[in-house]
C-alpha positions in Angstrom: 57.4 -26.7 14.5 60.4 -27.0 12.1 60.2 -24.8 9.1 62.2 -24.1 5.9 61.3 -20.7 4.6 63.3 -20.6 1.3 62.3 -23.2 -1.2 62.1 -23.3 -5.0 60.1 -25.6 -7.3 59.7 -26.3 -10.9 57.5 -23.3 -11.2 60.7 -21.3 -11.5 64.2 -22.9 -11.4 63.7 -25.9 -9.1 64.0 -29.5 -10.2 60.8 -30.8 -8.5 57.1 -30.0 -8.8 55.5 -28.2 -5.9 53.7 -31.4 -4.8 57.0 -33.3 -4.9 58.6 -30.6 -2.8 55.9 -30.7 -0.2 56.2 -34.5 0.0 60.0 -34.1 0.4 59.3 -31.6 3.2 57.1 -34.1 5.0 59.7 -36.8 4.7 62.3 -34.5 6.1 60.2 -33.9 9.2 59.3 -30.3 8.3 56.0 -29.1 9.5 56.0 -25.9 7.5 57.7 -24.5 4.4 57.5 -21.5 2.2 57.1 -21.5 -1.6 59.5 -18.8 -2.8 59.8 -19.2 -6.5 61.5 -16.5 -8.6 59.1 -13.8 -9.8 56.2 -16.2 -9.9 53.5 -17.6 -7.7 52.5 -20.2 -10.2 53.3 -23.2 -8.0 51.5 -22.0 -4.9 48.1 -23.5 -5.6 49.5 -27.0 -6.1 51.8 -26.6 -3.1 48.9 -25.4 -0.8 46.7 -28.3 -1.9 49.5 -30.8 -1.3 50.2 -29.2 2.1 46.5 -29.5 3.2 46.5 -33.2 2.1 49.9 -34.1 3.7 49.6 -31.9 6.9 52.4 -29.5 6.0 51.8 -25.8 6.4 52.7 -24.0 3.2 53.4 -20.3 3.5 52.6 -18.4 0.3 55.7 -16.5 -0.8 57.9 -15.3 -3.6 61.5 -14.3 -4.3 62.1 -11.1 -6.3 65.4 -10.4 -7.9 66.6 -6.7 -7.8 69.7 -4.7 -8.6 71.2 -2.0 -6.3 74.6 -0.3 -6.8 75.8 -3.0 -9.1 74.8 -5.6 -6.5 72.3 -8.4 -6.9 69.8 -8.1 -4.1 67.1 -10.7 -3.5 63.9 -9.9 -1.6 61.6 -12.6 -0.1 57.9 -12.0 0.5 55.8 -14.1 2.9 52.0 -14.4 3.4 51.2 -12.2 0.4 47.8 -12.4 -1.3 49.2 -13.7 -4.6 45.7 -13.9 -6.3 45.4 -10.1 -6.8 45.2 -9.2 -10.5 47.6 -6.2 -10.3 50.3 -8.4 -8.7 50.0 -11.1 -11.3 50.2 -8.4 -14.1 53.3 -7.0 -12.5 54.9 -10.5 -12.1 54.0 -11.3 -15.7 56.0 -8.3 -16.9 59.0 -9.4 -14.7 58.8 -12.9 -16.3 58.7 -11.3 -19.8 61.9 -9.4 -18.8 63.5 -12.7 -17.7 62.6 -14.2 -21.0 64.2 -11.4 -23.0 67.2 -11.6 -20.8 67.6 -15.3 -21.3 67.3 -14.9 -25.1 70.1 -12.3 -25.0 72.3 -14.6 -22.9 71.8 -17.5 -25.4 72.6 -15.1 -28.3 75.8 -13.8 -26.5 76.9 -17.4 -25.7 76.5 -18.3 -29.4 78.7 -15.3 -30.4 81.3 -16.8 -28.1 81.1 -20.2 -29.9 78.9 -21.8 -27.2 76.1 -23.1 -29.4 73.0 -24.0 -27.4 69.5 -24.2 -28.7 67.0 -21.7 -27.5 64.3 -24.3 -28.0 66.2 -26.6 -25.7 66.3 -23.9 -23.0 62.5 -23.6 -23.3 62.1 -27.3 -23.1 64.2 -27.5 -20.0 62.1 -24.7 -18.4 58.9 -26.3 -19.3 56.0 -24.2 -17.9 58.4 -22.5 -15.5 59.7 -18.9 -15.7 62.8 -19.2 -17.8 66.0 -18.3 -15.9 69.8 -18.7 -16.0 69.7 -22.2 -14.4 67.9 -23.5 -17.5 70.7 -22.1 -19.6 73.2 -23.6 -17.3 71.6 -27.0 -17.7 71.8 -26.6 -21.5 75.5 -25.7 -21.2 76.1 -28.8 -19.1 74.2 -31.0 -21.6 76.4 -29.7 -24.5 79.6 -30.4 -22.5 80.6 -26.7 -22.1 80.6 -27.2 -18.3 80.6 -30.2 -16.0 78.1 -28.7 -13.5 75.6 -25.9 -13.0 78.1 -24.3 -10.6 80.8 -24.3 -13.3 78.4 -23.0 -15.9 77.5 -20.0 -13.7 81.0 -19.3 -12.7 82.5 -19.5 -16.2 79.7 -18.0 -18.3 76.6 -16.7 -16.4 77.6 -14.8 -13.2 78.2 -11.1 -13.1 81.5 -10.4 -14.8 81.4 -13.6 -16.9 81.3 -13.3 -20.7 77.7 -14.5 -21.0 76.2 -12.2 -18.3 73.4 -9.9 -19.2 71.9 -7.5 -16.7 68.3 -8.2 -15.7 65.4 -5.7 -16.2 65.9 -3.0 -13.6 64.0 -3.2 -10.4 65.2 -1.6 -7.1 64.9 -3.3 -3.7 62.6 -0.5 -2.6 60.3 -1.3 -5.4 60.3 -5.0 -4.5 59.5 -4.2 -0.9 56.6 -1.9 -2.0 55.2 -4.7 -4.2 55.3 -7.2 -1.3 53.8 -4.7 1.1 51.0 -3.7 -1.3 50.2 -7.4 -1.7 49.8 -7.7 2.1 53.0 -9.6 2.6 56.0 -9.4 4.9 59.2 -8.5 3.0 62.5 -10.1 4.1 66.0 -9.4 2.8 67.4 -12.7 1.4 70.8 -14.1 2.3 72.5 -10.7 3.1 75.7 -12.5 3.9 76.2 -13.1 0.2 76.4 -9.4 -0.6 79.7 -8.6 -2.2 79.6 -5.1 -0.9 78.4 -5.2 2.7 78.6 -1.5 2.9 75.2 -1.4 1.1 73.5 -3.3 3.9 72.8 -0.3 6.2 71.1 1.4 3.3 69.0 -1.7 2.5 68.0 -1.9 6.2 66.4 1.5 5.9 63.7 -0.1 3.7 60.3 -1.2 5.2 61.5 -4.7 5.9 59.9 -7.2 8.3 63.0 -9.3 8.6 66.3 -10.6 7.2 67.4 -14.1 6.4 69.9 -15.0 9.1 70.2 -18.8 8.7 71.3 -19.8 5.3 73.6 -22.5 3.9 76.0 -19.9 2.4 76.4 -18.1 5.7 79.4 -19.2 7.9 79.2 -19.2 11.7 80.7 -15.6 11.9 78.2 -14.3 9.4 75.3 -15.9 11.1 76.3 -14.5 14.5 76.7 -11.0 12.9 73.3 -11.2 11.3 71.7 -12.4 14.5 73.0 -9.3 16.1 71.7 -7.1 13.2 68.3 -8.7 13.5 68.2 -8.1 17.3 69.4 -4.5 17.1 67.0 -3.6 14.2 64.1 -5.6 15.7 63.8 -7.5 12.6 62.5 -11.1 12.3 65.5 -13.4 11.7 64.3 -16.0 9.2 66.1 -19.0 7.6 65.9 -21.5 4.8 67.8 -23.9 2.6 67.3 -22.2 -0.8 66.4 -25.7 -1.9 66.3 -26.3 -5.7 66.4 -30.1 -5.8 69.4 -30.6 -8.1 71.5 -33.4 -6.5 75.2 -33.0 -6.4 75.1 -29.4 -7.7 76.1 -27.5 -4.5 72.5 -26.8 -3.6 71.5 -27.5 0.0 69.1 -30.2 0.9 65.6 -29.3 2.0 65.5 -28.5 5.7 69.3 -27.8 6.0 68.5 -24.5 7.7 65.4 -24.6 9.8 63.6 -22.1 12.0 60.9 -22.6 14.6 57.2 -22.0 14.2 57.3 -18.6 16.1 59.1 -17.2 13.0 56.3 -18.2 10.7 53.7 -16.6 13.1 55.9 -13.5 13.5 55.9 -13.1 9.7 52.2 -13.5 9.5 51.7 -10.8 12.2 54.1 -8.5 10.4 52.2 -9.0 7.1 48.9 -8.2 8.8 50.4 -5.2 10.6 51.7 -3.9 7.2 48.2 -3.6 5.7 48.3 -3.8 2.0 45.5 -4.8 -0.4 45.3 -8.4 0.6 46.1 -11.0 3.2 46.6 -14.8 3.0 46.1 -17.2 5.9 43.8 -17.4 8.9 43.9 -18.3 12.5 44.6 -16.2 15.6 46.8 -13.1 15.3 50.1 -13.7 17.0 52.1 -11.3 19.1 54.0 -8.5 17.5 57.1 -9.6 15.6 60.7 -8.6 16.6 64.2 -10.0 16.4 63.5 -12.4 19.2 61.7 -14.6 16.7 64.9 -15.7 15.1 65.2 -18.9 17.1 66.1 -21.9 15.1 66.5 -25.7 15.4 69.5 -27.7 14.2 
């Protein structure tokens, strides 16, 4: 079984609908994929239905953005029971924070002479949780940047003139949210951390795994993270971080794949962690450890 465990849809900052993403996964030869939209599970019902129809296993997931020691840290959650009311209330507050942050960014850009319409940002987001990619799209439309990558680099990344910090949330809090929801928390793309000295501290959290295989990880980083996963007995996961914007530096769906044992190891880790809910059914697989980090391709 070939799996891509890091995928975004139009429910957050992706270009394609959840159904379109599942169809793309089927065409790419993927047998499983995880919906991991930012701070929302709004696309999961559509994705799960499409997966049942097309024969693609959809793992219910999420990606939560956090801050730690002036470092942006992302946390992935897998197999969580996203239908719980307390979780949806918590995520709604996160999205409200994203909205306020986006408004402040647009205001700050206007003060810098970069006039973009807040209404246009909302239109670009549609029903999705508003985020920086939608602002970047508006900047490209107005000719202030030639690509999303340039828009982020020049205006939206940390240290750029339009950057506004997000609503505070620590990695520990994000892990607790995923665990309470019955999910398996995984540290996303640790190779992108600017200050790798914070990694040992992050590994002290109640993690089920770390994302080893990622388009932004070079061979040396991947080998290092494989060793970390093995030594810490963590599940080594992987995914493309697919967003669906062609020619924008985003990886294609299925670029980084892992085998089915990783999906089952995550399910076992979620069940072992308890929490207030659990998604998925089927036999309980063996206990998870770093040996589940096998990949294809």
